[in-house]
C-alpha positions as CSV (number, residue, x, y, z in Angstrom):
1,L,3.6,18.6,-7.5
2,D,0.8,21.2,-7.2
3,K,1.5,22.0,-10.9
4,Y,0.2,18.6,-12.1
5,D,-3.3,17.4,-12.7
6,I,-2.4,13.7,-12.0
7,V,0.2,12.3,-9.6
8,V,1.1,8.6,-9.8
9,T,2.9,7.5,-6.6
10,T,3.4,4.6,-4.2
11,Y,1.4,4.0,-1.1
12,E,4.3,5.1,1.1
13,R,5.1,8.3,-0.8
14,L,1.4,9.3,-0.5
15,D,1.5,8.6,3.2
16,S,4.6,10.7,3.5
17,L,2.8,13.6,1.7
18,F,-0.1,13.3,4.1
19,R,2.4,13.6,6.9
20,L,4.0,16.7,5.5
21,R,0.6,18.2,4.6
22,P,1.5,20.6,1.7
23,K,-1.3,23.1,0.9
24,W,-2.1,21.5,-2.5
25,L,-3.4,18.3,-0.8
26,K,-6.7,20.2,-0.3
27,K,-7.0,20.4,-4.1
28,I,-7.1,16.6,-4.5
29,G,-10.5,15.5,-5.9
30,V,-10.0,11.8,-6.6
31,V,-7.7,9.2,-5.0
32,V,-7.3,5.9,-6.8
33,I,-5.8,3.0,-4.7
34,D,-4.8,0.1,-6.9
35,E,-4.2,-3.5,-5.6
36,F,-6.4,-2.7,-2.6
37,H,-6.2,-6.3,-1.4
38,N,-2.7,-5.3,-0.1
39,I,-4.5,-3.7,2.8
40,G,-4.1,-7.1,4.4
41,D,-0.3,-7.2,3.9
42,E,1.8,-7.2,7.0
43,D,4.2,-4.6,5.7
44,R,2.3,-2.3,3.4
45,G,-1.2,-2.9,4.7
46,P,-1.2,-0.4,7.6
47,T,0.0,2.4,5.3
48,I,-2.8,1.6,2.8
49,E,-5.4,1.7,5.6
50,L,-4.1,5.1,6.8
51,I,-4.0,6.7,3.4
52,T,-7.6,5.4,2.8
53,I,-8.8,7.2,5.9
54,Y,-6.7,10.4,5.2
55,S,-8.3,10.5,1.7
56,M,-11.8,10.2,3.1
57,K,-11.1,13.0,5.6
58,L,-9.9,15.2,2.7
59,G,-13.3,14.7,1.1
60,A,-11.8,13.2,-2.0
61,Q,-13.7,10.7,-4.1
62,L,-12.1,7.3,-3.3
63,V,-11.7,4.6,-6.0
64,C,-10.3,1.3,-4.7
65,L,-9.4,-1.4,-7.2
66,S,-8.6,-5.1,-6.8
67,A,-9.1,-8.4,-8.7
68,T,-8.5,-10.7,-5.6
69,L,-10.6,-9.5,-2.7
70,G,-12.6,-12.2,-0.9
71,N,-14.8,-9.7,1.1
72,P,-15.4,-6.7,-1.1
73,E,-18.8,-6.1,0.4
74,E,-17.2,-5.6,3.9
75,L,-14.5,-3.2,2.6
76,A,-17.0,-1.2,0.6
77,E,-19.2,-0.8,3.7
78,W,-16.1,0.3,5.7
79,I,-15.3,3.2,3.3
80,N,-19.0,3.9,2.6
81,A,-18.5,3.1,-1.1
82,K,-20.6,1.7,-3.9
83,L,-19.5,-1.8,-4.8
84,V,-18.9,-2.4,-8.5
85,L,-18.3,-6.0,-9.5
86,S,-17.2,-7.0,-13.0
87,S,-16.1,-10.3,-14.5
88,W,-14.9,-8.6,-17.8
89,R,-11.5,-9.5,-18.9
90,P,-9.7,-8.4,-22.2
91,V,-8.8,-12.1,-22.8
92,R,-10.9,-15.1,-21.7
93,L,-9.2,-17.0,-18.9
94,I,-9.3,-20.8,-18.8
95,E,-8.1,-22.4,-15.6
96,G,-7.0,-26.0,-15.0
97,F,-4.8,-28.4,-13.1
98,Y,-2.5,-31.3,-13.8
99,L,-3.3,-34.7,-12.3
100,K,0.0,-36.6,-12.4
101,R,-1.6,-40.1,-11.6
102,K,-3.9,-39.7,-14.7
103,S,-1.4,-37.8,-16.9
104,L,-4.1,-35.3,-17.6
105,I,-4.7,-31.6,-17.5
106,M,-8.3,-30.8,-16.5
107,F,-9.7,-27.4,-17.5
108,N,-12.8,-25.7,-16.2
109,D,-14.3,-25.4,-19.7
110,G,-14.5,-29.3,-19.8
111,R,-11.4,-30.0,-21.9
112,L,-9.0,-32.7,-21.0
113,E,-5.4,-32.6,-22.3
114,K,-3.3,-35.7,-22.3
115,V,0.2,-35.2,-21.0
116,K,3.0,-37.2,-22.6
117,G,6.0,-37.7,-20.3
118,D,6.7,-35.2,-17.5
119,L,4.6,-32.0,-17.4
120,I,7.4,-29.5,-18.1
121,T,8.6,-31.5,-21.2
122,H,4.9,-31.6,-22.4
123,I,4.4,-27.8,-21.8
124,V,7.6,-27.0,-23.7
125,N,6.8,-29.2,-26.7
126,S,3.2,-27.9,-26.8
127,A,4.4,-24.3,-26.8
128,L,7.0,-24.9,-29.5
129,S,4.5,-26.8,-31.7
130,N,1.8,-24.1,-31.4
131,D,4.1,-21.1,-31.2
132,Y,3.2,-19.5,-28.0
133,Q,5.0,-18.2,-24.8
134,V,4.9,-19.7,-21.3
135,I,5.5,-18.3,-17.8
136,I,6.2,-20.9,-15.1
137,F,5.8,-19.7,-11.5
138,K,8.0,-21.4,-8.9
139,Q,7.9,-20.5,-5.2
140,A,11.7,-20.3,-4.7
141,R,14.5,-18.6,-6.6
142,H,16.8,-21.7,-6.8
143,K,13.9,-23.7,-8.2
144,A,13.2,-21.1,-10.8
145,E,16.8,-21.2,-11.9
146,Q,16.9,-25.0,-11.9
147,T,13.7,-25.2,-14.0
148,A,15.0,-22.7,-16.5
149,Q,18.2,-24.8,-17.0
150,S,16.0,-27.9,-17.5
151,I,13.9,-26.2,-20.1
152,A,16.9,-24.9,-21.9
153,S,18.2,-28.5,-22.2
154,K,14.9,-29.4,-23.9
155,A,14.3,-26.4,-26.2
156,P,16.0,-25.9,-29.6
157,P,18.2,-22.9,-30.2
158,I,16.6,-19.6,-31.3
159,S,18.0,-17.6,-34.2
160,D,21.4,-16.0,-33.9
161,D,19.8,-12.6,-34.6
162,A,17.3,-13.0,-31.8
163,H,20.0,-14.2,-29.4
164,R,22.2,-11.2,-30.2
165,E,19.3,-8.8,-29.8
166,V,18.4,-10.1,-26.3
167,M,22.0,-10.1,-25.1
168,K,22.3,-6.5,-26.5
169,R,19.4,-5.6,-24.1
170,F,21.3,-7.0,-21.1
171,K,24.2,-4.8,-21.9
172,E,22.1,-1.7,-22.7
173,F,20.2,-2.1,-19.4
174,E,23.5,-2.6,-17.5
175,A,23.1,-6.1,-16.1
176,I,26.2,-7.2,-14.3
177,R,28.8,-9.4,-16.0
178,S,28.1,-12.5,-14.0
179,E,24.4,-12.3,-15.0
180,I,25.2,-11.9,-18.6
181,K,27.4,-15.0,-18.5
182,V,24.7,-17.1,-17.0
183,F,21.9,-15.8,-19.3
184,D,23.9,-16.1,-22.5
185,K,23.6,-19.9,-22.4
186,L,19.9,-19.8,-21.5
187,I,18.9,-17.2,-24.0
188,K,20.3,-19.3,-26.8
189,H,17.3,-21.5,-26.2
190,G,14.8,-18.8,-25.7
191,V,14.7,-19.3,-21.9
192,A,15.2,-17.0,-18.9
193,F,14.5,-17.0,-15.1
194,H,13.2,-13.9,-13.3
195,H,13.4,-13.1,-9.6
196,A,14.2,-10.2,-7.2
197,G,17.8,-11.3,-6.8
198,L,18.6,-10.2,-10.3
199,S,19.8,-6.7,-11.1
200,H,17.2,-4.2,-12.3
201,G,18.9,-4.2,-15.7
202,A,18.7,-7.9,-16.1
203,R,15.0,-7.9,-15.1
204,L,14.2,-5.1,-17.6
205,A,16.1,-7.0,-20.4
206,I,14.1,-10.1,-19.7
207,E,10.7,-8.3,-19.5
208,H,11.3,-6.3,-22.7
209,S,12.6,-9.4,-24.6
210,F,9.6,-11.5,-23.5
211,R,7.1,-8.9,-24.5
212,E,8.6,-8.7,-27.9
213,G,8.6,-12.5,-28.4
214,L,12.3,-12.9,-28.4
215,I,12.2,-15.1,-25.2
216,R,9.7,-18.0,-25.2
217,F,9.9,-19.4,-21.7
218,V,10.3,-17.5,-18.4
219,V,10.5,-19.3,-15.0
220,A,9.7,-16.7,-12.3
221,T,9.0,-16.3,-8.6
222,P,5.7,-14.7,-7.7
223,T,7.3,-11.2,-7.7
224,L,6.6,-11.2,-11.4
225,A,2.8,-11.4,-10.8
226,A,2.9,-8.2,-8.8
227,G,2.2,-5.3,-11.1
228,I,4.5,-6.2,-14.1
229,N,2.7,-6.2,-17.4
230,M,4.2,-9.4,-19.0
231,P,1.4,-11.8,-19.9
232,A,1.8,-15.1,-21.7
233,R,-0.6,-17.5,-23.5
234,R,0.0,-20.2,-20.8
235,V,0.9,-19.8,-17.2
236,I,2.0,-22.8,-15.1
237,I,1.8,-22.4,-11.3
238,Y,3.4,-24.4,-8.5
239,T,1.5,-23.8,-5.3
240,R,3.7,-25.1,-2.5
241,R,6.4,-23.1,-0.8
242,F,8.8,-23.7,2.2
243,E,7.6,-21.6,5.1
244,G,8.0,-21.9,8.8
245,G,10.1,-25.1,8.4
246,M,7.5,-26.9,6.3
247,M,5.9,-27.0,2.9
248,K,2.7,-24.9,2.8
249,P,0.2,-24.2,0.0
250,I,-0.2,-20.7,-1.3
251,T,-3.5,-18.9,-0.8
252,I,-6.3,-18.8,-3.4
253,A,-5.7,-15.0,-3.8
254,E,-2.0,-15.6,-4.5
255,Y,-2.9,-18.2,-7.1
256,K,-5.4,-15.9,-8.8
257,Q,-2.8,-13.1,-9.0
258,M,-0.5,-15.4,-10.9
259,A,-3.3,-16.9,-13.0
260,G,-4.0,-13.3,-14.0
261,R,-0.8,-13.2,-16.1
262,A,-2.4,-15.6,-18.6
263,G,-3.6,-14.2,-22.0
264,R,-2.1,-11.5,-24.1
265,P,-4.5,-8.7,-25.2
266,Q,-4.5,-8.3,-29.0
267,Y,-2.6,-11.5,-29.5
268,D,-4.6,-14.4,-27.7
269,V,-8.2,-15.2,-27.8
270,L,-7.8,-17.0,-24.5
271,G,-5.2,-17.5,-21.8
272,E,-4.6,-20.7,-19.8
273,A,-3.5,-21.0,-16.2
274,I,-2.5,-24.5,-15.1
275,I,-1.7,-25.6,-11.6
276,A,1.2,-28.1,-11.7
277,D,1.3,-29.8,-8.3
278,V,-2.2,-30.5,-6.9
279,R,-2.5,-33.7,-4.9
280,D,-6.1,-34.5,-6.1
281,E,-9.0,-33.1,-8.0
282,G,-10.5,-31.6,-4.9
283,E,-7.5,-29.4,-4.3
284,G,-7.4,-28.4,-7.9
285,W,-11.1,-27.3,-8.0
286,R,-10.6,-25.5,-4.7
287,Y,-8.1,-23.2,-6.4
288,V,-9.9,-22.9,-9.7
289,R,-13.4,-22.4,-8.4
290,G,-12.6,-20.9,-5.0
291,R,-13.1,-17.3,-3.9
292,P,-10.0,-15.4,-2.7
293,E,-9.7,-15.3,1.1
294,N,-11.2,-12.5,3.1
295,V,-8.8,-9.5,3.6
296,K,-8.2,-8.4,7.2
297,S,-6.5,-5.3,8.6
298,A,-2.8,-5.5,9.3
299,L,-2.9,-2.4,11.6
300,I,-2.9,-4.5,14.7
301,S,0.8,-5.2,15.3
302,E,2.6,-3.1,18.0
303,R,5.1,-1.9,15.3
304,A,2.4,-0.7,12.9
305,L,0.5,1.1,15.7
306,R,3.7,2.7,17.1
307,I,4.6,4.1,13.7
308,H,1.2,5.4,12.6
309,I,0.0,6.7,16.0
310,L,3.2,8.8,16.2
311,S,2.5,10.0,12.6
312,L,-1.1,11.1,13.5
313,I,0.2,13.1,16.5
314,A,3.3,14.5,14.8
315,S,1.4,15.6,11.7
316,R,-1.3,17.1,13.9
317,Y,-4.2,15.1,12.6
318,V,-5.1,14.6,16.3
319,Y,-4.4,16.9,19.2
320,T,-6.0,15.0,22.1
321,V,-6.4,11.4,23.3
322,D,-10.1,11.7,22.5
323,E,-9.4,12.7,18.9
324,L,-7.0,9.8,18.6
325,K,-9.6,7.4,19.9
326,E,-12.1,8.7,17.4
327,F,-9.6,8.4,14.5
328,L,-8.7,4.8,15.4
329,G,-12.3,4.0,15.9
330,N,-12.8,4.5,12.2
331,T,-10.1,2.0,11.1
332,L,-10.7,-1.4,9.6
333,A,-8.5,-2.8,12.3
334,H,-10.8,-1.6,15.1
335,K,-13.8,-3.1,13.3
336,N,-12.0,-6.4,12.7
337,L,-10.8,-6.8,16.3
338,L,-14.2,-5.9,17.8
339,R,-16.0,-8.4,15.6
340,E,-13.6,-11.3,15.7
341,R,-11.9,-11.1,19.1
342,S,-14.1,-8.7,21.0
343,K,-11.0,-6.5,21.6
344,D,-11.0,-2.7,21.5
345,L,-8.1,-1.3,19.5
346,V,-8.6,2.1,21.1
347,K,-8.1,0.7,24.6
348,L,-5.1,-1.3,23.4
349,M,-3.6,1.9,22.1
350,V,-4.2,3.9,25.3
351,K,-2.8,1.2,27.6
352,S,0.2,0.1,25.5
353,I,1.3,2.3,22.6
354,L,1.0,5.8,24.0
355,P,3.0,5.2,27.2
356,K,5.8,3.7,25.1
357,L,5.9,6.7,22.8
358,I,6.0,9.0,25.8
359,S,8.8,7.0,27.4
360,M,10.8,7.2,24.1
361,G,10.5,10.9,24.2
362,M,8.5,11.1,21.0
363,I,5.4,12.7,22.4
364,E,4.3,14.5,25.6
365,A,0.9,14.1,27.2
366,A,-0.8,16.4,29.7
367,N,-4.5,16.9,30.5
368,N,-5.7,14.8,27.6
369,E,-3.5,16.8,25.1
370,L,-0.9,15.1,22.9
371,N,2.0,17.0,21.6
372,P,4.9,15.8,19.5
373,T,8.5,16.5,20.6
374,R,11.1,17.7,18.2
375,L,12.4,14.1,18.1
376,G,9.0,12.7,17.4
377,I,8.4,15.1,14.5
378,T,11.8,14.3,13.0
379,V,11.2,10.5,13.3
380,S,7.8,10.7,11.7
381,R,9.0,12.8,8.8
382,L,12.0,10.5,8.3
383,Y,9.5,7.6,7.9
384,I,11.2,5.3,10.3
385,D,10.0,3.2,13.2
386,P,10.4,5.0,16.6
387,L,12.1,1.9,17.8
388,T,14.8,2.3,15.1
389,A,15.5,5.8,16.4
390,M,15.8,4.6,20.0
391,I,18.2,1.8,19.0
392,I,20.4,4.3,17.2
393,I,20.3,6.8,20.1
394,N,20.9,4.2,22.9
395,E,23.8,2.5,21.1
396,L,25.6,5.6,19.9
397,S,25.3,7.5,23.1
398,N,27.8,5.2,24.7
399,V,30.6,5.4,22.0
400,D,32.6,8.3,20.7
401,E,34.3,7.2,17.5
402,V,33.4,4.0,15.5
403,P,34.2,2.7,12.0
404,P,31.7,2.5,9.1
405,L,31.2,-1.2,9.7
406,Y,29.9,-0.4,13.2
407,Y,27.2,2.0,11.9
408,L,26.2,-0.4,9.0
409,T,25.8,-3.4,11.4
410,L,23.8,-1.3,13.8
411,I,21.3,-0.1,11.3
412,A,20.9,-3.6,10.0
413,M,19.7,-4.6,13.5
414,T,16.8,-2.1,13.4
415,P,13.3,-3.2,12.6
416,D,13.3,-1.1,9.4
417,F,15.9,-3.5,8.0
418,S,14.1,-6.7,9.0
419,K,12.6,-7.8,5.6
420,I,15.8,-7.7,3.5
421,R,16.8,-11.0,2.1
422,V,20.3,-12.2,3.2
423,T,21.7,-15.7,3.3
424,G,24.9,-17.5,4.4
425,Y,25.4,-15.7,7.8
426,R,25.0,-18.5,10.3
427,G,28.6,-19.6,10.0
428,L,30.0,-16.2,10.8
429,Y,30.0,-16.4,14.6
430,K,33.9,-16.4,15.1
431,E,34.4,-13.5,12.7
432,A,31.5,-11.5,14.3
433,Y,32.7,-12.1,17.8
434,S,36.3,-11.0,16.9
435,A,34.9,-7.9,15.2
436,Y,32.9,-7.1,18.4
437,E,35.9,-7.7,20.6
438,A,37.9,-5.2,18.4
439,G,35.1,-2.6,18.7
440,M,34.4,-2.9,15.0
441,I,30.7,-3.8,15.4
442,P,28.1,-3.3,18.2
443,R,26.8,-6.0,20.5
444,P,23.3,-7.5,19.8
445,V,20.8,-4.8,20.7
446,R,17.8,-5.6,22.9
447,G,15.4,-8.0,21.3
448,V,17.9,-9.2,18.7
449,D,18.9,-12.8,18.9
450,L,22.3,-14.4,17.9
451,Y,21.2,-15.2,14.3
452,E,19.7,-11.8,13.8
453,W,23.0,-10.3,15.0
454,L,25.0,-12.5,12.6
455,R,22.7,-11.5,9.8
456,A,23.2,-7.8,10.6
457,F,27.0,-8.4,10.6
458,K,26.7,-10.1,7.1
459,I,24.8,-7.0,5.8
460,G,27.4,-4.8,7.3
461,L,30.2,-6.8,5.5
462,I,28.3,-6.5,2.2
463,L,27.8,-2.8,2.5
464,N,31.4,-2.2,3.7
465,Q,32.6,-3.9,0.5
466,W,30.3,-1.7,-1.5
467,I,31.5,1.6,0.0
468,N,35.1,0.5,-0.6
469,E,34.4,0.4,-4.3
470,V,34.4,-3.4,-4.7
471,S,32.5,-4.3,-7.9
472,E,29.0,-5.8,-7.9
473,D,30.3,-8.9,-9.6
474,D,33.0,-9.4,-6.9
475,I,30.6,-8.7,-4.0
476,A,28.1,-11.2,-5.6
477,L,30.9,-13.8,-5.9
478,M,32.5,-13.3,-2.5
479,L,29.5,-12.7,-0.3
480,K,26.8,-14.7,-2.2
481,V,24.4,-11.8,-2.7
482,G,22.3,-11.2,-5.8
483,A,22.6,-7.9,-7.6
484,G,18.9,-7.1,-7.0
485,D,19.3,-7.9,-3.3
486,L,22.5,-5.7,-3.2
487,S,20.5,-2.8,-4.7
488,V,17.8,-3.2,-2.0
489,L,20.4,-3.3,0.7
490,V,22.1,-0.1,-0.7
491,D,18.8,1.8,-1.0
492,T,17.7,0.8,2.5
493,A,21.1,1.5,4.1
494,S,21.4,4.9,2.4
495,W,18.0,5.9,3.7
496,L,18.6,4.6,7.3
497,T,22.1,6.1,7.6
498,Y,20.7,9.5,6.5
499,A,17.8,9.1,9.0
500,A,20.2,8.1,11.7
501,S,22.3,11.2,11.1
502,R,19.2,13.4,11.5
503,V,18.2,11.6,14.6
504,C,21.7,12.0,16.1
505,D,21.6,15.7,15.2
506,V,18.3,16.2,17.1
507,V,19.7,14.6,20.3
508,D,23.1,16.4,20.1
509,L,25.2,13.4,19.0
510,R,26.9,15.8,16.5
511,R,30.0,13.7,15.8
512,H,27.9,10.7,14.9
513,A,25.5,12.9,12.9
514,K,28.4,14.2,10.7
515,E,29.9,10.7,10.2
516,L,26.5,9.1,9.4
517,N,25.7,11.9,6.9
518,K,29.0,11.2,5.0
519,L,28.3,7.5,5.2
520,S,24.9,7.9,3.7
521,M,26.5,9.5,0.6
522,R,29.1,6.8,0.4
523,V,26.5,4.0,0.6
524,R,24.3,5.8,-1.9
525,Y,27.1,5.9,-4.5
526,G,29.3,3.1,-3.4
527,V,32.5,5.1,-3.0
528,K,35.3,5.9,-0.6
529,E,35.1,9.3,1.2
530,E,37.4,11.1,-1.2
531,L,35.0,10.7,-4.1
532,I,31.9,12.1,-2.4
533,E,32.2,15.6,-4.1
534,L,32.7,14.1,-7.5
535,V,29.8,11.6,-7.5
536,R,27.4,14.4,-6.6
537,I,27.8,15.6,-10.2
538,K,25.1,14.4,-12.6
539,G,26.6,11.8,-15.0
540,I,29.4,10.7,-12.6
541,G,29.0,7.3,-10.9
542,R,31.5,5.3,-8.8
543,I,33.5,4.1,-11.8
544,R,33.9,7.5,-13.6
545,A,34.6,9.2,-10.3
546,R,37.5,6.9,-9.6
547,A,38.8,7.4,-13.2
548,L,38.7,11.2,-12.7
549,Y,40.4,10.9,-9.3
550,N,43.1,8.7,-10.7
551,H,43.8,11.4,-13.3
552,G,44.3,14.1,-10.7
553,I,40.7,15.5,-10.6
554,K,39.6,15.4,-7.0
555,S,37.1,18.3,-6.7
556,L,34.8,20.6,-8.6
557,T,37.5,23.2,-8.8
558,D,39.8,20.7,-10.5
559,I,37.2,20.0,-13.1
560,I,36.9,23.7,-13.9
561,N,40.7,24.2,-14.0
562,K,41.3,21.2,-16.3
563,G,38.5,21.9,-18.7
564,P,36.4,19.7,-21.1
565,S,39.3,18.8,-23.4
566,Y,41.3,17.2,-20.6
567,L,38.2,15.4,-19.2
568,A,37.3,13.9,-22.7
569,K,40.6,12.0,-22.8
570,I,39.9,10.1,-19.6
571,P,38.6,6.5,-20.1
572,T,34.8,6.2,-19.8
573,I,34.2,10.0,-20.3
574,G,34.4,11.2,-23.9
575,E,33.6,14.6,-25.4
576,T,29.9,14.7,-25.0
577,L,29.9,13.7,-21.3
578,A,33.0,15.9,-20.6
579,D,31.0,19.0,-21.7
580,K,28.1,18.0,-19.5
581,I,30.3,17.3,-16.5
582,F,32.1,20.7,-17.0
583,S,28.7,22.5,-17.1
584,E,27.4,20.7,-14.1
585,A,30.5,21.5,-12.1
586,K,30.2,25.2,-13.0
587,R,26.6,25.2,-11.9
588,A,27.4,23.4,-8.6
589,L,30.2,25.8,-7.8
590,S,28.1,28.8,-8.6
591,S,25.3,27.5,-6.4
592,R,27.8,26.8,-3.6
593,S,29.1,30.4,-3.9
594,S,25.6,31.8,-3.8
595,R,24.8,29.9,-0.6
596,S,28.0,31.0,1.2
597,N,27.4,34.7,0.2
598,Y,23.9,34.4,1.5
């Protein structure tokens, strides 16, 4: 990376670089942090707070950007920055809300729009009559899908050419078959839904087609408002979601993020954001005229402090308790707690977090000095919660040989797996208990309740199907998991099984380390063990690897011996790919030979 002038990365990758401390970090002159309001997010906020402080300590110029901060003055003061406020927007935004009892949409520019019939029918008819696109934000996936079906029943068909072009995109971007079947009917009417449960390919097909005007209506969950460049002339926003067993209104900041999708630069002179479900005028004006809520630090949970205090010590940003106190004293969390609760974050850390990290064997403390152990350094660099490492060590220290389902269920009980969306697990008690009795899965670990255990079992079942080469369509059908959710499960499990293998290696659980390393590869590619060598070759995925194996090609040596002409005859390969596979195999074998000679 030191060869590049500009590096674009995520918060987490930058944090990882700060932990590894490559020499080129000192060359950084400017750090730009986009969507700075995310500093208040429970998951990502602590990381943003730490990279902000790291950047300041580097002496880099810091530029923090946000459109929805309620307290920019406070945050500017915290980082000693000049506050620049701007109301400029490439397209003028008009905001309004629908009053059902009056059948009116009231806009903040004084306009009133009469609604004929129900709101959605009115929005559809208006968009069709005036030839513009609409995004409708619903707060739940199933509601987004239902609304898309409803709109499709009201909208006339688009042209056959437009329909074919959109469906071609679904195939080109490799959406799964079950998705293509569902969307084929909706796209005929210029309608789609969009949420995180869809495959990456399906989402790309929808986004590209909408931007090019081939799709007229998209019903989405708020994930679409987060960083995706897909504006529309009109945006309709539903503001209530089910949370904590009841319906709750979204925040003003969340509303403003979604409203920001209204208006297409170069196409529209204005964009309109309309709230669909306010109870009265007062609530409508509160959203439209209100200021986003103040952002507060999320670096106050025990988990966040555990992770980032270990990182500070393991990466040698601090060497003593006093240096750690000084570092934490500069955090936004410390300032928030002192002002609002009269609590001292530094004292909380010394009394609670440090002793726990010491008892976990992550750090050693003597005479005010703090030193990371080999385990602590490994855990920090793997970017996992120290508690995840302890769960893995404690559970695997007591067993010798376990099946893949055991490992997969175990990692699904760790705190690093906690935010993955999974449904339909509460009725699995009998199956889970039978699997536990047979030694197929672990017991609930400390701090995990019955439902969390069943949820982990369900995740284990999904991933077990994946590594046994069951298709995405069949997994979606049998286990009721969306392709997008499966992708997140696979990415998370691949990372955590690899991390678990490294942790086991450090604490001399060598058998488990070896098995987990193999399992990580199987999860990453979705294959049985015999295909691991083949899928490591560029251009070979789970389907092509199985085709090669079924034609007698089981290793790199087999590829070399058979040659490109034989490979080209195998289904899904062809001449061009056969030549590439042959070249990659030769390169891999040569590299392996060089390493063994060395």
